[in-house]
C-alpha positions in Angstrom: 81.3 13.3 193.9 80.2 15.5 191.0 82.0 18.4 192.6 84.8 16.2 192.4 84.3 15.5 188.8 83.8 19.2 187.7 87.1 20.3 189.2 89.4 17.7 188.1 87.9 18.4 184.4 88.2 22.1 184.6 91.5 21.4 185.4 92.4 19.2 182.7 90.5 21.7 180.6 92.9 24.7 182.0 95.7 22.6 181.9 95.3 21.4 178.1 94.5 25.5 177.4 98.1 26.3 179.1 99.8 23.8 177.3 98.2 24.5 174.2 99.0 27.7 173.8 102.5 26.6 174.2 102.7 24.2 171.5 101.3 26.7 169.0 104.2 29.0 170.5 106.9 26.5 170.0 105.6 25.3 166.9 104.8 29.0 165.6 108.4 30.1 166.6 110.1 27.4 164.5 107.8 27.8 161.1 108.8 31.4 161.5 112.1 30.5 162.1 112.6 28.0 158.8 111.0 30.7 156.6 113.2 33.3 157.9 116.2 30.8 156.8 114.4 29.8 153.5 113.6 33.5 152.8 117.0 34.6 153.3 118.3 31.7 151.2 116.1 32.3 148.1 117.2 36.1 148.5 121.0 35.1 148.3 120.2 32.6 145.3 118.5 35.1 143.5 121.4 37.8 144.2 124.0 35.5 143.3 122.4 34.4 140.3 121.6 37.8 138.9 124.9 39.2 139.4 126.5 35.8 137.5 123.9 36.9 134.5 125.0 40.5 134.5 128.9 39.6 134.8 128.1 37.1 131.5 126.2 40.2 129.7 129.3 42.4 130.1 131.9 39.8 129.3 130.3 38.5 126.3 129.6 41.8 125.2 126.3 41.5 124.5 123.9 44.6 124.5 121.2 45.6 126.9 118.4 44.6 124.7 119.9 41.0 124.1 119.6 41.0 120.5 120.8 37.7 118.8 122.3 37.8 115.6 122.7 35.1 113.1 122.7 33.9 109.6 121.4 30.6 107.7 121.4 29.3 104.9 118.8 26.7 103.2 120.7 23.1 102.9 117.4 21.5 100.4 114.6 23.1 98.9 111.1 21.0 99.6 109.9 19.6 96.0 106.4 20.8 96.6 107.8 24.4 96.3 108.8 23.8 92.8 
């Protein structure tokens, strides 16, 4: 009877290892495919976003240094300055 339990236990452990390996391969493949899709989507989005920012700089005539010039006017002085 003990031999029968040992044989059935060994077969159950072997089946668990084989099924675990295939489950690991399947889950790993799904994760790899999803990571590739997300990575490709992020790369495409960054590329498109970069192209839009470069196009916007050319259209507005901004220099490569991104210097913003402007004027200001003091509206009211603070009383503690006097």
